C-alpha positions as CSV (number, residue, x, y, z in Angstrom):
1,M,-18.8,13.2,-6.6
2,S,-15.2,13.8,-5.5
3,L,-13.4,16.8,-7.0
4,S,-9.7,17.5,-7.1
5,A,-8.0,20.7,-5.9
6,L,-4.3,21.6,-6.3
7,Y,-2.4,24.0,-4.1
8,I,1.0,25.2,-5.3
9,G,3.0,26.9,-2.6
10,R,4.2,26.5,1.0
11,A,4.2,23.1,2.7
12,E,3.5,24.1,6.3
13,E,0.7,21.9,7.8
14,T,-0.6,24.8,9.8
15,F,-1.3,26.5,6.4
16,L,-2.6,23.4,4.6
17,Q,-5.0,22.0,7.2
18,P,-7.4,25.0,7.4
19,L,-7.5,24.9,3.6
20,R,-8.4,21.2,3.7
21,D,-11.0,21.8,6.3
22,Q,-12.7,24.4,4.1
23,L,-12.6,22.4,0.9
24,E,-13.6,18.9,2.1
25,P,-17.2,19.8,2.8
26,L,-17.3,20.9,-0.8
27,S,-16.2,17.4,-1.9
28,F,-12.6,18.5,-2.8
29,Q,-9.6,16.3,-2.3
30,L,-6.6,18.7,-1.8
31,N,-3.2,17.9,-3.4
32,H,-0.1,19.9,-2.6
33,A,2.9,20.8,-4.8
34,A,5.9,22.8,-3.8
35,D,7.1,23.6,-7.3
36,M,5.9,23.7,-10.9
37,E,7.4,20.3,-11.9
38,Q,5.5,18.5,-9.1
39,A,2.4,20.6,-9.8
40,L,2.3,19.5,-13.5
41,R,2.7,15.9,-12.5
42,L,-0.1,16.0,-10.0
43,A,-2.4,18.1,-12.3
44,D,-2.0,15.6,-15.2
45,Q,-2.8,12.8,-12.8
46,H,-5.8,14.3,-11.0
47,E,-7.2,16.9,-13.5
48,P,-8.0,19.6,-10.8
49,S,-11.2,21.6,-10.9
50,L,-9.6,24.2,-8.5
51,I,-6.0,25.4,-8.7
52,I,-4.6,27.7,-6.0
53,V,-1.2,29.4,-6.6
54,D,0.8,31.4,-4.1
55,V,2.3,34.1,-6.3
56,S,3.8,35.9,-3.3
57,L,6.5,33.3,-2.6
58,P,10.0,34.4,-3.7
59,T,11.0,30.8,-4.3
60,L,8.2,30.2,-6.8
61,N,7.6,32.0,-10.1
62,G,3.9,32.1,-9.3
63,L,2.8,34.2,-12.2
64,W,4.4,31.9,-14.7
65,C,2.7,29.0,-12.9
66,C,-0.7,30.7,-13.3
67,G,-0.1,31.2,-17.0
68,Q,0.9,27.6,-17.5
69,M,-2.0,26.3,-15.5
70,R,-4.6,28.5,-17.2
71,A,-3.3,27.4,-20.6
72,R,-3.2,23.7,-19.6
73,F,-6.5,23.6,-17.7
74,P,-8.7,26.3,-19.1
75,S,-11.9,25.0,-17.4
76,A,-10.4,24.9,-13.9
77,Y,-11.1,27.7,-11.4
78,L,-7.8,29.5,-10.8
79,V,-7.1,31.3,-7.5
80,A,-3.9,33.4,-6.7
81,L,-2.6,34.3,-3.3
82,C,-0.6,37.4,-2.8
83,Q,0.4,39.7,0.1
84,G,-1.4,42.8,-1.2
85,E,1.1,43.8,-3.9
86,P,-0.9,45.8,-6.5
87,Y,1.3,44.8,-9.4
88,L,0.9,41.1,-8.5
89,Y,-2.9,41.5,-8.3
90,H,-3.0,43.2,-11.7
91,A,-0.6,40.7,-13.3
92,A,-2.6,37.7,-12.0
93,T,-5.9,39.1,-13.3
94,M,-4.4,39.7,-16.7
95,L,-3.3,36.1,-16.8
96,G,-6.9,35.0,-16.4
97,V,-7.0,34.2,-12.6
98,D,-10.6,34.0,-11.4
99,L,-10.0,35.2,-7.8
100,V,-7.1,36.9,-5.9
101,L,-6.9,36.5,-2.1
102,S,-4.4,38.2,0.3
103,V,-2.2,36.2,2.6
104,P,-3.0,35.2,5.3
105,A,-5.9,33.8,3.2
106,D,-9.5,34.1,4.2
107,W,-10.4,30.4,3.6
108,P,-14.1,30.8,4.5
109,L,-14.3,33.5,1.7
110,L,-12.7,31.0,-0.7
111,G,-15.2,28.4,0.3
112,A,-18.1,30.8,-0.1
113,W,-16.8,31.8,-3.6
114,V,-16.0,28.2,-4.8
115,G,-19.1,26.5,-3.4
116,P,-21.8,27.9,-5.8
117,R,-19.5,27.3,-8.7
118,V,-18.1,23.8,-8.4
119,H,-21.2,22.0,-9.7
120,R,-21.9,24.6,-12.4
121,P,-20.5,23.6,-15.8
122,R,-17.8,26.0,-17.0
123,L,-17.2,26.7,-20.7
124,P,-13.5,26.6,-21.4
125,Q,-13.6,28.1,-24.9
126,M,-15.4,31.4,-24.2
127,T,-14.0,33.1,-27.3
128,E,-15.6,30.5,-29.4
129,F,-19.0,31.6,-28.2
130,L,-18.1,35.3,-28.3
131,L,-17.1,35.1,-31.9
132,G,-19.5,32.4,-32.9
133,S,-19.7,28.6,-32.9
134,T,-19.0,28.1,-36.7
135,T,-16.4,29.4,-39.1
136,D,-19.1,31.5,-40.9
137,D,-20.1,33.0,-37.6
138,V,-16.5,34.0,-36.8
139,V,-16.1,35.6,-40.3
140,G,-19.2,37.6,-39.8
141,T,-18.5,38.7,-36.2
142,V,-14.9,39.7,-37.1
143,A,-16.2,41.8,-40.0
144,I,-18.7,43.6,-37.7
145,L,-16.0,44.2,-35.0
146,S,-13.6,45.5,-37.6
147,H,-16.2,48.1,-38.8
148,D,-17.3,49.1,-35.3
149,L,-13.9,49.5,-33.8
150,K,-12.4,51.4,-36.8
151,S,-15.3,53.9,-37.1
152,P,-14.3,56.2,-34.2
153,I,-10.6,55.9,-35.1
154,S,-11.5,57.1,-38.7
155,I,-13.1,60.2,-37.3
156,I,-10.0,61.0,-35.2
157,I,-7.8,60.5,-38.2
158,S,-9.8,62.7,-40.5
159,T,-10.0,65.4,-37.8
160,L,-6.2,65.4,-37.3
161,E,-5.6,65.5,-41.1
162,V,-7.7,68.6,-41.3
163,L,-5.8,70.2,-38.5
164,I,-2.5,69.4,-40.2
165,S,-3.6,71.0,-43.4
166,I,-4.5,74.2,-41.4
167,Y,-1.3,74.3,-39.3
168,E,1.0,73.7,-42.3
169,A,0.0,77.1,-43.7
170,D,1.0,78.9,-40.5
171,P,4.7,78.9,-39.5
172,G,3.8,79.9,-36.0
173,M,2.1,76.5,-35.5
174,A,5.2,74.4,-36.1
175,S,5.4,73.0,-32.5
176,S,1.7,72.2,-32.5
177,L,2.1,70.6,-36.0
178,R,4.7,68.2,-34.6
179,L,2.3,67.2,-31.8
180,V,-0.6,66.7,-34.2
181,R,1.5,64.6,-36.6
182,G,2.5,62.4,-33.6
183,A,-1.1,62.0,-32.7
184,L,-2.0,61.1,-36.3
185,S,0.8,58.5,-36.3
186,A,-0.6,57.0,-33.1
187,A,-4.1,56.9,-34.6
188,Y,-3.0,55.1,-37.7
189,R,-1.1,52.6,-35.4
190,Q,-4.3,52.1,-33.4
191,M,-6.1,51.4,-36.7
192,N,-3.5,48.8,-37.6
193,L,-3.7,47.2,-34.1
194,V,-7.4,46.6,-34.6
195,S,-6.7,45.1,-38.0
196,D,-3.8,43.0,-36.7
197,F,-5.9,41.6,-33.8
198,L,-8.8,40.6,-36.0
199,D,-6.7,39.4,-38.8
200,L,-4.7,37.2,-36.4
201,I,-8.0,35.4,-35.7
202,R,-8.5,34.9,-39.5
203,L,-4.9,33.8,-40.0
204,E,-5.0,31.2,-37.1
205,M,-8.2,29.8,-38.5
206,N,-6.8,29.7,-42.1
207,I,-9.7,31.9,-43.4
208,Y,-7.7,35.0,-44.3
209,D,-8.3,35.9,-47.9
210,L,-4.8,36.7,-49.2
211,D,-4.3,38.9,-52.3
212,C,-0.8,38.1,-53.3
213,H,1.1,39.8,-56.2
214,P,4.8,40.2,-57.1
215,A,6.1,43.3,-55.2
216,D,9.5,44.9,-54.4
217,L,9.8,44.3,-50.7
218,A,12.6,46.9,-50.4
219,A,10.2,49.5,-51.7
220,L,7.5,48.4,-49.3
221,V,9.9,48.6,-46.3
222,R,11.0,52.1,-47.4
223,D,7.3,53.1,-47.4
224,A,6.8,51.7,-43.9
225,L,9.9,53.6,-42.6
226,Q,8.6,56.8,-44.2
227,A,5.2,56.3,-42.5
228,E,6.9,55.9,-39.2
229,A,9.4,58.7,-39.8
230,S,8.0,61.2,-37.3
231,V,7.8,58.6,-34.5
232,L,11.4,57.4,-35.2
233,S,12.5,61.0,-35.2
234,S,10.8,61.9,-31.9
235,K,12.3,58.7,-30.4
236,K,15.7,60.0,-31.5
237,L,16.8,56.6,-32.8
238,R,19.9,56.2,-35.0
239,V,18.4,54.7,-38.1
240,E,20.5,52.8,-40.7
241,V,18.9,51.5,-43.8
242,E,20.7,49.0,-46.1
243,L,18.2,48.2,-48.8
244,P,19.2,47.6,-52.5
245,T,18.1,50.3,-55.0
246,E,19.4,48.7,-58.2
247,T,18.0,45.2,-57.9
248,P,14.5,44.8,-56.5
249,L,13.7,42.2,-53.9
250,V,10.7,40.6,-55.5
251,A,8.3,38.3,-53.7
252,S,4.7,37.4,-54.1
253,V,3.0,39.0,-51.0
254,D,-0.3,40.6,-50.0
255,Q,1.1,44.2,-50.1
256,G,-1.4,45.6,-47.5
257,L,-0.7,42.8,-45.1
258,F,3.1,43.0,-45.6
259,S,3.0,46.8,-44.9
260,R,1.2,46.1,-41.6
261,M,3.8,43.5,-40.8
262,C,6.5,46.1,-41.2
263,S,4.5,48.5,-39.1
264,A,4.1,45.9,-36.3
265,L,7.9,45.1,-36.3
266,L,8.7,48.8,-36.1
267,D,6.2,49.3,-33.3
268,N,8.1,46.6,-31.3
269,V,11.4,48.4,-31.9
270,I,9.9,51.7,-30.8
271,K,8.4,50.1,-27.7
272,F,11.7,48.6,-26.4
273,T,14.3,51.2,-27.3
274,V,15.4,54.5,-25.8
275,H,16.9,57.7,-27.2
276,N,20.1,57.1,-29.2
277,D,19.5,53.4,-29.6
278,L,20.3,52.0,-33.1
279,L,17.8,50.7,-35.6
280,R,19.3,48.9,-38.6
281,V,17.0,47.8,-41.4
282,T,18.5,45.5,-44.1
283,G,17.3,43.5,-47.0
284,R,19.0,40.9,-49.2
285,R,18.3,37.8,-51.3
286,E,19.9,34.6,-49.9
287,G,19.4,31.6,-52.1
288,A,15.7,31.1,-52.8
289,N,14.6,33.5,-50.0
290,I,14.5,37.2,-49.3
291,L,15.6,38.2,-45.8
292,I,14.3,41.5,-44.4
293,T,15.8,42.3,-40.9
294,F,14.9,44.8,-38.3
295,A,17.8,45.0,-35.7
296,D,18.0,47.3,-32.7
297,T,20.0,47.8,-29.5
298,G,17.0,47.9,-27.3
299,R,15.9,45.4,-24.6
300,P,17.1,41.9,-25.3
301,I,14.9,38.8,-25.4
302,Y,14.8,36.6,-22.3
303,P,17.1,33.6,-23.1
304,G,15.1,30.6,-24.4
305,Y,12.0,32.8,-25.3
306,E,13.0,33.3,-28.9
307,R,10.0,31.2,-30.1
308,Q,7.6,32.0,-27.3
309,I,7.7,35.7,-28.0
310,L,6.1,34.9,-31.3
311,E,3.2,33.1,-29.7
312,R,-0.1,34.5,-28.5
313,A,0.5,33.9,-24.8
314,P,1.4,35.9,-21.7
315,H,5.1,36.7,-21.2
316,W,5.1,37.7,-17.5
317,Q,8.4,35.8,-16.7
318,S,10.3,37.8,-19.3
319,R,8.6,41.0,-18.2
320,Q,9.7,40.5,-14.7
321,A,13.3,40.0,-15.9
322,G,13.2,43.4,-17.7
323,T,13.5,41.9,-21.1
324,R,11.5,42.2,-24.4
325,T,8.0,40.8,-24.8
326,S,5.5,41.1,-27.6
327,V,3.4,44.3,-28.1
328,A,-0.3,43.5,-28.2
329,M,-0.9,41.1,-31.0
330,G,2.0,42.5,-33.1
331,L,4.6,39.7,-33.2
332,P,2.1,36.8,-33.2
333,F,0.4,38.6,-36.1
334,V,3.6,39.0,-38.1
335,Y,4.6,35.4,-37.5
336,R,1.2,34.1,-38.6
337,A,1.1,36.4,-41.6
338,A,4.6,35.3,-42.7
339,K,3.6,31.7,-42.4
340,A,0.4,32.3,-44.5
341,Q,2.6,33.7,-47.3
342,D,4.9,30.6,-47.1
343,G,7.5,32.5,-45.1
344,D,8.8,32.7,-41.5
345,L,9.8,35.1,-38.8
346,Q,12.9,34.4,-36.7
347,V,14.3,36.4,-33.8
348,N,17.4,36.4,-31.6
349,S,19.3,38.6,-29.2
350,D,23.1,38.7,-29.5
351,P,24.8,39.4,-26.2
352,V,28.1,40.3,-28.0
353,T,26.7,42.9,-30.4
354,G,23.7,43.9,-28.2
355,L,21.4,43.6,-31.2
356,T,18.0,42.1,-31.1
357,T,17.2,41.0,-34.7
358,F,13.8,40.1,-36.3
359,T,14.3,38.4,-39.6
360,L,11.4,38.2,-42.0
361,I,11.9,35.4,-44.5
362,L,9.8,35.1,-47.7
363,P,10.2,33.1,-50.9
364,A,12.0,35.1,-53.6
365,L,10.8,35.6,-57.2
366,D,13.2,36.5,-60.0
367,P,12.8,40.2,-60.9
368,P,11.3,40.8,-64.3
369,T,13.8,41.2,-67.1
370,K,14.0,44.3,-69.3
371,R,12.6,44.0,-72.8
372,G,15.3,42.6,-75.1
373,E,17.4,40.9,-72.4
374,N,18.2,37.3,-73.0
375,E,16.9,37.6,-76.6
376,H,19.0,36.5,-79.5
377,G,19.4,38.1,-82.9
């Protein structure tokens, strides 16, 4: 049986022929592409079982190629070539590359590695079998993971809360108190990250059990800002809040979920800002929707990545460009949670104002009227 291999990189025959010589005894037909456009065309045509990408070439965004190929052909074996750069090695492995070789490549090593694997069936959806093969399996596994992952964090949180209660009574412990409060904030954020990751699975599968009730979003945002107050203060951000106090911004939301959405958006702000950057939080009703915005003067978003940043996928190209990416599952989680509540999350970076703005959009409800209003007689 003939197999297809695809090499993306340099075109020199002195480089390609030794690779062909190594792969042909393993029943591979080698195809070569110099760029990503050609690679995708050949890959769609031949459906490669083995893909080799030279991530060391300055003329080729090799890491981006690896990410695209892994997403497009999850069952193929993916090999990256580099020149010993540690950051490229780490980045490639984070993208799901199966093997990293240094240039000049040891083709016999590649053959010895590929040989035993090519006729062994590869399971492309490994997470399905990790979490279970049915929806009920996934629900049960996620519940178990949630309990097990949160248990040690709960012990850390309770210990830090005890220390805070002791330190608050001793003025001489003020500096230590700040450190412990910062650690407590980080522990709560870690707890939220566990929930965000597992709930993203539920949200993507449409099995998250929403508990929606009318709530004042402005009040929930203020609570989220208060919970992050110590972190925002230590970051030395200039915080401006423009939320209405007279007229509530009422929407039907899962309040616990919405609070974690705000926490994740603030975490993204904190990650990509520096001292003296601006954070502006606003809320208003616009037609049938409520708009909550988190805007900051931190790193911008790579042009054209305004939607990709909300997806659960690698963002190595924008990281290389020194621009903003997602934090863990934070932004994909917020996006999916907004969609589940009939809303949306939009984002853009304005090169004129320097503001990167995340806009959370949710359907508005009319605030309850006071007793006696609109009554006659």
